[in-house]
C-alpha positions in Angstrom: 47.6 -103.9 -55.1 49.9 -104.2 -58.1 49.6 -102.4 -61.4 51.8 -102.3 -64.5 51.6 -99.4 -66.9 53.2 -99.5 -70.4 54.3 -96.1 -71.7 56.2 -95.0 -74.7 59.1 -94.1 -72.3 59.1 -97.5 -70.7 57.2 -99.6 -68.1 56.0 -98.5 -64.6 55.4 -101.2 -62.0 53.4 -99.9 -59.0 52.7 -101.4 -55.6 50.1 -99.6 -53.5 50.5 -100.2 -49.8 47.9 -97.8 -48.3 45.3 -95.6 -50.0 42.6 -93.3 -48.7 41.4 -92.9 -52.3 41.9 -95.4 -55.2 45.1 -95.0 -57.3 43.0 -94.5 -60.5 41.0 -91.7 -58.9 44.2 -89.8 -58.1 46.6 -90.5 -61.0 47.1 -91.2 -64.6 50.4 -91.8 -66.3 52.3 -90.3 -69.2 55.7 -90.2 -70.8 57.8 -87.2 -70.0 60.1 -85.4 -72.5 63.0 -85.6 -70.0 65.8 -88.1 -70.2 66.4 -87.9 -66.5 62.9 -89.1 -65.7 60.9 -90.4 -68.6 57.6 -91.1 -66.8 55.1 -88.6 -65.3 52.5 -89.2 -62.6 49.7 -87.1 -63.9 47.4 -85.9 -61.1 43.7 -86.0 -61.7 43.0 -83.8 -58.7 45.6 -81.1 -58.8 44.1 -78.8 -61.5 47.3 -78.8 -63.5 47.6 -81.1 -66.5 44.1 -82.5 -66.3 41.2 -80.0 -65.8 39.5 -80.5 -62.4 36.4 -79.3 -60.6 37.3 -76.8 -57.8 35.1 -78.8 -55.4 37.3 -81.9 -56.1 40.4 -79.9 -55.4 38.9 -78.6 -52.2 38.1 -82.1 -51.0 41.7 -83.1 -51.5 42.8 -80.0 -49.5 40.5 -80.9 -46.7 41.6 -84.5 -46.6 45.3 -83.5 -46.4 44.6 -80.8 -43.8 42.6 -83.0 -41.4 45.5 -84.7 -39.7 47.1 -81.3 -39.1 44.2 -79.8 -37.0 46.0 -80.1 -33.7 49.6 -79.4 -34.6 51.4 -76.7 -32.5 51.6 -73.2 -34.0 52.6 -71.1 -35.5 52.4 -73.3 -38.6 54.5 -72.5 -41.6 53.5 -74.1 -44.9 55.9 -74.2 -47.9 54.6 -75.2 -51.3 57.0 -76.4 -54.0 57.1 -74.6 -57.3 55.6 -75.0 -59.7 53.2 -77.9 -59.1 52.4 -77.4 -55.5 52.1 -73.6 -55.3 48.3 -74.1 -55.4 48.2 -77.3 -53.5 50.2 -76.0 -50.6 48.1 -72.8 -50.3 44.9 -74.9 -50.5 45.9 -77.3 -47.7 47.0 -74.3 -45.6 43.7 -72.5 -46.3 41.7 -75.6 -45.4 43.6 -76.1 -42.1 42.9 -72.4 -41.2 39.2 -72.8 -42.1 38.6 -76.2 -40.5 40.4 -75.4 -37.2 39.6 -71.7 -37.2 43.2 -70.9 -36.8 45.0 -67.6 -37.3 48.5 -68.8 -36.9 48.9 -70.4 -40.4 51.4 -68.8 -42.8 51.9 -70.0 -46.4 54.8 -69.3 -48.7 56.0 -71.1 -51.9 59.3 -71.5 -53.6 59.7 -69.9 -56.9 61.9 -70.0 -60.0 61.5 -66.2 -60.6 63.8 -63.4 -59.5 62.4 -60.8 -57.2 64.1 -57.5 -56.2 64.4 -58.7 -52.6 66.8 -60.8 -50.5 67.0 -64.5 -51.2 66.6 -66.6 -48.1 67.1 -70.2 -49.2 68.2 -71.7 -52.6 68.3 -75.3 -53.6 68.1 -77.5 -56.7 65.7 -80.3 -57.8 67.5 -83.3 -59.1 65.2 -84.4 -61.9 64.0 -81.0 -63.1 65.2 -79.0 -66.1 64.0 -75.7 -64.6 66.0 -73.3 -62.6 66.8 -73.8 -58.9 64.2 -73.2 -56.3 64.3 -69.9 -54.5 62.6 -69.1 -51.2 62.6 -65.4 -50.5 62.8 -63.7 -47.1 59.2 -63.4 -45.8 57.4 -60.0 -45.7 58.3 -58.1 -42.5 54.8 -58.7 -41.2 55.4 -62.4 -41.1 59.1 -62.6 -40.0 58.4 -62.8 -36.3 55.8 -65.6 -36.8 58.3 -67.5 -38.9 60.9 -67.1 -36.1 58.4 -68.4 -33.5 56.9 -71.3 -35.6 56.9 -74.7 -34.1 55.6 -76.7 -37.0 57.0 -76.7 -40.6 54.8 -78.3 -43.3 56.4 -79.0 -46.7 54.0 -79.7 -49.5 54.5 -81.3 -52.9 52.1 -83.1 -55.2 54.1 -86.3 -55.0 57.3 -87.4 -53.2 59.5 -90.0 -55.0 62.9 -89.7 -53.5 62.5 -87.1 -50.8 65.8 -85.5 -51.5 64.5 -82.1 -52.5 62.2 -81.8 -49.5 64.9 -83.0 -47.2 67.3 -80.3 -48.5 64.6 -77.6 -47.9 63.6 -79.1 -44.5 67.3 -79.1 -43.4 68.0 -75.5 -44.5 64.8 -74.1 -42.9 65.4 -76.0 -39.7 68.8 -74.4 -39.4 67.2 -70.9 -39.8 64.0 -71.5 -37.6 65.3 -72.7 -34.2 61.9 -73.1 -32.7 60.7 -75.8 -35.1 59.7 -78.9 -33.2 58.5 -81.0 -36.0 58.6 -81.2 -39.8 55.6 -82.7 -41.8 55.8 -83.7 -45.4 52.4 -83.5 -47.1 51.8 -84.9 -50.6 48.9 -86.4 -52.6 51.1 -89.5 -53.3 54.0 -90.8 -51.3 56.4 -93.2 -53.0 59.1 -93.3 -50.3 60.3 -96.6 -48.9 61.0 -96.9 -45.1 64.7 -96.5 -45.8 64.1 -93.3 -47.8 61.9 -91.9 -45.0 64.6 -92.6 -42.5 67.1 -90.8 -44.7 64.8 -87.7 -44.9 64.5 -87.8 -41.1 68.3 -88.0 -40.6 68.9 -85.2 -43.1 66.4 -82.7 -41.6 67.5 -83.5 -38.0 64.0 -82.9 -36.5 61.1 -85.3 -35.9 59.5 -85.9 -39.4 56.1 -87.3 -40.2 54.4 -88.0 -43.5 50.8 -87.3 -44.7 49.4 -88.5 -48.0 46.4 -89.9 -49.6 48.3 -92.9 -51.1 51.5 -94.7 -50.2 53.3 -97.1 -52.3 56.5 -97.9 -54.3 57.3 -98.1 -57.9 60.0 -99.1 -60.4 60.5 -97.9 -63.9 62.2 -99.7 -66.8 63.1 -97.3 -69.5 62.6 -98.1 -73.2 65.9 -97.8 -75.2 63.8 -96.6 -78.2 62.5 -93.6 -76.3 64.9 -90.6 -76.9 63.1 -87.3 -76.1 64.7 -84.0 -76.8 64.6 -81.5 -73.9 65.2 -77.8 -73.7 68.5 -76.8 -72.0 68.8 -75.7 -68.5 66.4 -72.7 -68.1 68.0 -69.5 -66.8 66.0 -66.6 -65.4 66.8 -63.7 -67.7 63.8 -61.4 -67.3 63.8 -58.2 -65.3 63.1 -58.8 -61.6 59.4 -59.6 -61.1 57.4 -57.4 -58.7 55.4 -60.0 -56.9 51.9 -59.3 -55.7 51.7 -59.5 -51.9 48.9 -62.1 -52.0 50.6 -64.6 -54.4 52.6 -66.3 -51.7 56.2 -65.7 -52.8 56.8 -63.8 -49.6 54.1 -65.2 -47.4 50.3 -65.1 -47.0 48.5 -65.1 -43.6 45.8 -67.8 -44.0 42.5 -67.8 -42.1 42.4 -64.0 -41.6 39.5 -62.2 -43.2 39.4 -64.2 -46.3 39.1 -62.3 -49.5 39.2 -63.5 -53.1 40.0 -61.4 -56.2 36.9 -60.5 -58.1 37.3 -62.0 -61.6 35.3 -61.5 -64.7 31.8 -62.9 -64.6 31.3 -65.7 -67.2 29.1 -65.2 -70.2 28.3 -69.0 -70.4 27.3 -71.7 -67.9 30.3 -73.8 -68.7 33.5 -72.1 -67.6 37.3 -72.9 -67.6 39.6 -70.9 -65.4 43.2 -71.2 -66.4 46.0 -70.2 -64.0 49.4 -69.4 -65.3 52.6 -71.1 -64.0 53.1 -70.6 -60.3 50.0 -68.3 -60.1 47.4 -70.9 -59.2 45.7 -70.3 -55.8 44.0 -66.9 -56.4 42.5 -68.1 -59.8 41.4 -71.3 -58.0 39.5 -69.3 -55.4 37.7 -67.5 -58.1 36.8 -70.8 -59.9 35.6 -72.2 -56.6 33.5 -69.1 -56.0 31.9 -69.5 -59.4 31.2 -73.2 -58.9 29.4 -72.5 -55.6 27.1 -70.2 -57.5 26.0 -72.9 -60.0 28.5 -72.6 -62.9 29.9 -75.7 -64.4 33.6 -74.9 -63.7 36.9 -76.6 -64.5 40.3 -75.4 -63.3 43.7 -76.0 -64.8 47.0 -74.2 -65.2 49.9 -73.8 -67.5 53.2 -75.5 -66.9 56.9 -75.7 -67.8 56.7 -79.5 -68.0 56.9 -81.0 -71.5 54.7 -84.1 -71.7 54.4 -86.5 -74.6 51.0 -86.8 -76.2 49.1 -90.0 -75.4 47.0 -91.5 -72.6 45.8 -88.6 -70.3 47.3 -85.9 -72.6 45.1 -85.6 -75.6 46.3 -82.3 -76.8 49.0 -79.8 -75.8 49.5 -76.1 -76.6 53.0 -74.7 -76.7 53.9 -71.1 -76.2 56.6 -68.9 -74.7 56.2 -67.9 -71.0 54.4 -64.7 -70.0 57.4 -63.3 -68.1 59.6 -62.7 -71.2 62.2 -65.4 -70.3 61.8 -67.1 -73.6 60.9 -70.4 -71.8 58.7 -72.9 -73.5 55.4 -73.3 -71.5 52.5 -75.7 -72.1 48.8 -76.0 -71.5 47.9 -79.7 -71.6 44.3 -80.7 -72.4 43.2 -77.1 -73.2 39.5 -76.2 -73.0 37.8 -76.1 -76.4 34.3 -75.0 -75.4 32.5 -72.7 -73.0 33.9 -69.5 -71.5 37.6 -69.5 -71.0 39.3 -67.1 -68.4 43.1 -66.9 -68.3 44.4 -65.5 -65.1 47.6 -63.5 -64.8 49.1 -62.0 -61.7 49.8 -58.8 -63.6 47.6 -57.5 -66.5 50.7 -56.4 -68.5 51.9 -60.0 -68.6 49.2 -60.8 -71.1 50.2 -58.1 -73.6 52.8 -60.2 -75.5 51.4 -63.6 -74.6 49.6 -65.5 -77.3 47.8 -68.1 -75.1 44.6 -66.0 -75.0 44.5 -65.9 -78.8 45.1 -69.7 -79.0 42.3 -70.4 -76.6 39.9 -67.6 -77.7 39.7 -66.7 -74.0 39.4 -63.5 -72.0 42.3 -62.1 -69.9 42.1 -61.5 -66.2 44.8 -59.4 -64.7 44.4 -60.1 -61.0 46.5 -57.1 -59.9 43.7 -54.8 -61.2 40.9 -56.7 -59.6 38.8 -55.6 -56.6 38.5 -58.0 -53.7 35.3 -59.7 -52.8 34.2 -61.5 -49.6 34.4 -65.2 -50.0 
């Protein structure tokens, strides 16, 4: 199937080769305020730029986890910041649930500084954000990392494979027992030649799992000249990460607990995650939806997107960590009960997003846990 999409930034030509779900069910398209890459594939199922039902997100997690049910363990999942911190955790969670496995560990890369040892650092070619950092796992997980046989790298879409190949290579050098590396994405745009290059870079058997495979080309418009913030540097004091956020590892499939969030006052509810902090707010949104609430989930982002097409409105504000970085909430909720989730309650003190949305603040670090 071929499709041509005309954007302010230029023209996208897409060829779909294989799809488990239709292209238009998975993606929309927008112009990106980034001269390195003027187009953006806007996921309809990620819960990021477009609000999404938690049940739809869980279906995506289950679909991507199903081919992994029999992989040898331990299984290490790495989600890419910021877009796939929630996706990676969700797929790992679904694998642990579906296969009743207790050997699944999830961790995500981050763009934030922690007061602990860095393990792996690498850059993302088309991003204006800081380099990815992967911190040394918590002591409780280090032996399971060392013994792991399967490494699963998760991103929402793979267009060149270079970033994941960098990470796969560096981790394969550190984890000598890895027998296979699996790249999981909602959409895979790699050509056979690019997949071969990823395989050669990583130096281990590599396989690919996605819901849609295809190729695309982009012809930029010379009239499109976006301005972009400079390279973002991390200047805030070192962040004290919560153990359950995933920056240093989470054991999936053990006794599953979700944070107990605020109970909505209205039937219609929007739960908003902030930046990399997506999975725990998603679990609360999912819990509410299962109890009959009309719930949508979305999260803030560093990614500037031009208005138009799937982006009807966009709020701009400084980040909650005190870096002075422009953040955005695309397609913000304008009705119902709005709950904005922060991993630390104090992050909301000088953050004006709750005021812009008229929403309530949920500091997850002060929440009790509740059986899922």
